[in-house]
Residue, then its C-alpha position, 0 to 999 in steps of 0.5 A: m469190430d475191435a482193433q484185434s479183429r481189424g488187425r487180423a482182417d488186414e492180414i487176410d488175403p482178399a483172394d482167400q474165398w469161403v466155399l462149400n465143402p460138399q464132403t462135409g457141408n461146412y464152409e471152409l476158406r480156400l487159400n490162395q492159388s499157391a496154397a491150393q496147388s500144394s494140396p493133393s486134392g485141391s480141396a478147400v482147408p478148414r480155416t485156422p486162426s491167422p498167427r500175429n506174427p507173419q514170420r511164423r510158419r505153421t504146420e496145418a497137416p503132418g509133414r506139410e507146412v502152410p506158408p504165412q498169409r501175405s500182406r494186404r499191400g502185396g508185400d512179402a513177410s519180410g517187406g520186400s517186393p510184392v510176390n505176383a507168382g501164384r497170386r489171383k488178381r485183386k478184385q477191382p472196386k466197381s466204378g461210380k458209374k457201374k454203382a450208379l447203373m446198379w442203383t438205377g436199375g434197383v430203383l427202376a424195378f422197384v418203381l415198376v412193381a410199386a406201379s403195377a401194384a398200384t394199377y392193380l389196386y386202382y384197376r380193382h378200385l374202379e371195378g368197385n365202382l361199378n353197379t351190374v345187372d344180370v340181364t341173361g337172354a335180353g341180349t346176345g351175351g357179349f360184343k365180338k371184335d369182329q362183329a358190329v356192336n350194339i349199345l343201349v344207353i339208357g338215361t333214367d329219371k330216377r331221382s338218385g344222387e345228392g341234390n337230385e331230390s328237387y328235380g320232380d318226384k324224388n320217390s319215383v323208381g325211374h323210367a327210360d327217360t332217355t334212350i339211345l340205340f348205338h350201333v357201330s359198324k362191323d369195319r369201325t368206320n361209323a356209328t349211328a346213335l338212334s334216339i327213341p322217344r319216351d312217348l313213344i307208344t309201343d308193345i312192351p314184351s314179357c321179361e324175366t328179371k333177376q331178383p335180389d335174392g337171386s330168383t327169377k320173375d316173369i313180368r307180364g308184357t303190355n300192349k299200347t303203352r309209353f316206351n319209357e314204362s319198359l324200365g322201372q315200372s312193375g319192377r322191370d329192368p334194363g333187360c326188359t328195355m333191351r327186349t323191347v328195343k329189340e321187338l320195335t327195331g329188330v336189332t338185337v342189343d349186345h349191352f346196356m349202360m344206364a346212367d342217372f342225372n349225376a352222370v351228366k354233372t360229374m362227367t362234365t365236370a371231369v372233362g373241364g366242361v362241354e361247349v354248347c351253342l344257343a341261338k336265342d337267350i333261354n331262361d327256363k323255370d323248369s329246368k333251370l337253365n339261364l343263358p345268354a345266346g351264343k357259345h358256352t362251356i357247361k358243366g355239373e349242375e348247369a349241364l344238367a339243366f341243359v339237357r333237361t330243357r324242352h319248354s324253351v327250345g323247338f316246339g318245346g316238347d320231348l322231340s325238341r329234348i332229343e335234339i338238344q340232347q344229340q347236340f350235347l352228346s355230340s359235344l361231349i364225345r368231341k371233348m373226350k376225344s380231343s387232345e386236351t383230354l387224352s393228354s391229360p392224366s388227371k382228366m383221364l383219372d377224373l373221367a374213369e372215376a366219374a364213369t364208373k360211379a355214374l353208370t349201371v352196366d349189364s354183368g357182360i361188361g361188368k369187369i373193367s377189362r371188358l368195359r375197357d375192350l368195349g371203349m377200344e372198340l368204340s373209340k376206333v370211330n371217327p367222330k364225324n362218322i357218327t350220326f345221331a338220328t331220331v326214330p320217325v314219329v307222328d303225333n297221336t291224337d292225345g297231343a301227349t304221345v307219338l306213333l311210330n312212322e312205318s313209312k320211314a322208321k322200318p327203311l331206318f331199322s333196316m339200315i341198321q340191321s344190315d350194318t348201313s351207315l347213315t355217314e358218307v365215309e371216306k371213299k376208301a373205307q366205303d370201297a373197302k367195305n363194298k369191295q364185292q360190289g362189282l359182283l352185281s354188275g352184269p347181265r341178268a338171267a330170266a327168273s325162269d332159268v334161275r336154278v336154286a337149291v335153298f337151305n335154312g341156316g337161320d332160326t326161322p322154322g319153314a323159312a326154306l319152304a316159305t321162301l321156295t313157295w314165294l320164289q315160284n308162285e310170285e317170281g316165277v323161279l320154277k326151277s328151285s328146291n327146298e333142301g331143309n335144314a342147313p349142315q350149320k347155322l348162318a348169321k348171314t345169308t349167302l349165295v354160292y354160285a359158279p362163274n357161269q351161273a353169274d347172270q343167275a345169281r344177280k338176278l336172284a340178288d334182285l328179287m331177293g334183295l341180297p347185298a353184294t357181301a351175300l354173293k360167294p362165287g366159285t372158281a370152277d364153272a357148274a355142270a348143266r342143270e346144277a343148281m345154286t346153293l341158297t342158304l338163308g342165315a339169321d338176317y332172313k326177315g321173311a319170304g319176299v322181304p329184302i334181306t339188306g336195307p336201303a342205302k340211304a335213310p329216308e328223307g326227312v329223318q332228323k339227323v346230327e352229325a357228331d363232329k358239327q357243332v349246331c346251336a340250339k334254337 
């Protein structure tokens, strides 16, 4: 700005304002209040250059004089006392405090926007790490927050990743080397992690797999073969393993998570190592684990060697390796949920990076948002209520494989199906879960006095007729009828009854193995000869087969609780 311009600026009253004239569409200078009042219309006056001499008066319009502009210092044109009449108060400059607040607010807004953008970019980055497989039709289609959750965790022995070629057959397509069915209860108070031996002889059903070109391929099933062949062999994908687990256990899997050798190495490194305990010195040439007895914090290659060890622990077979893996995973869960990990942003970021790079998941949780939601559900379970167990088996005659111990395995499978905990959960949680238990307490009617109408609300054709036949011929419930298909499908079998039918309801519950949660008492008494309503749900397993599972696991089932450290022997 030159001297002349500065001189003119000094003479302009700060009360003057530029305003938009709506009639002309031009910005014009509005003079101070006294000048505005002298204008008949009160409108803005087009600006003309201010004269050099403040004493001169100029004519703006015919018959109307405009007074000279006042000095910035507030004096009149002759240097007299300030003129206050008809003037606006000078606008006070912003205080330093207000300026600081404005600056801080602006910076904060910028930081928030930048952080949001960074979070979004990192979110997309993590999503790009994930590998996904479409297993449509193999599972439920997605977990629900108000239902129990079943996740199949698969560890493949495929030698992928840097440095893993030395572990056996580097050209192998991989097997289901380690398989754990992770069941989280509906109320999120407990979880069961059920290990399935890789050498278990079972039937692998036919399965449909998605090919790289988008087409589908049907892979024929195989009877009486090793469980680990449900993955990789003959082109089978994790969906085939999910179907095999359902056929074996009766539990429908919601999602799968698959990891290779790198997962153990990178995730243990991300959390700063996992503490394990050995009851004896181990020097395993096959797994390359060499540690003395006692407690150790292991990560990376050493952690991988630990979970691969089998010849130096227990009986030296796969079942012994399962036990050491369960101890390792229990320790990893404790470390991941510890304050040391949760309070460290760097460890959490490293863990997120390692987990997403190491995992292959089904497309149902192939988005970070869905994976996060699932993680939030799983994290609700206290480690002390997570129990590791192994499918009960007996040795096969060939000495290399194992067979299902049906007398112990079936009750264990039934417990998972009925969402029964293997852990003694806190009394408060247990009371909440069994709040209807009192409905099963009280007198029972005779079977011949039970009146019930049977509906089929499940997916098993002829279930109502089969149940009716069993009730009448085997149990003496002659006052029963087959009502065909129910108006709507039900996930769980229910028995609706009136207060004056409670003794009949208890008897039928005993006969059918109904849990207390299946009983739905009404509020008004039933009329004479009015029947109760039994609707068979998707949990129906067959006529005469109890709906609910046992309250406790069979004797001899191997268990490890996640909150307790066990030393490998």
